[in-house]
N, C-alpha and C positions, 0 to 999 in steps of 0.2 A: 602520387598519392605521397597524402598527408601524416605526418604521425602526432598523437596527438598523448601527451603527457598526462597522467592524476595524479598529483602529488595530496598527502595528508589523506588521502582516503582509509577511513577509519577498517580496523581491522574484522568485522563482523563482517565487511560485503564483500571487501577479498573474498575471504572464507567462502562465503553462500558466493557470489563467480565464480568460485575454483570448483565449488561444489557440483557446481548446473554445468558445467564446460566439465567435467567429471563427464557424468548424467550421458549430454549432450557426443560427447566424442573427438570435443573439439577441442583447441589451443584456448587461455583463455584469453585472448584475443582477438581470439576467432566469435568464441561468444559477447564478450564484452559488443564487440560487433554487429554479430545478428541483434543482442538489445534495443544498440541506437538505432539500425534503422528499424527493428519492427517501431516504435516510440518514435522517429522521424513521420514515418510515412502512413501513420495512423492517422486518421481524416480527425480533425480537429473537433472536438466536442461538441454538439446539440444543446444550445442554452436550454434550449426551450425541453427540452426529452432531462436535461438534468436537472432541472425547475424540478419538472413532475414528479422524478423518482425523488426528490429529496422531501417531496408535501406528498411519498407513497410513505417512504422512513417514518417520516415527520407522525403521520398517523398510526403506522404501524405499532411506531413503540410507546406510542401516548400511554396504550394499555398496560404498560410497563412501567413508564417511568414513575418512581413514588415523590410525594412532596414532600418540599423541606421538614415534616412535621413527622409522615409516616418513616422518611430514612433515622431520626435522630433517633423512635420510636425502636427502631432496630435493630441503631449500634445500641443505645442502650440495654435491648436480651443480647445483644453475644451476637448478633448473627454477622455474616461475611456480606 
């Protein structure tokens, strides 16, 4: 069995991994292994389906995206 060492891992990633491992009652190594297995055995994304979903998101968000002028007006009004 191979050994993997991860250097310079951000603290928040390690903390989240430790939290997730604790919730699943696994060691940190076992949890990392499960995550890697899931990521590497998942079927590759279907490009056509991804494109379809991206277009759906674009259409759904078109109604809420403000124009530059509307955005500037909201900033001038002090709106977040």
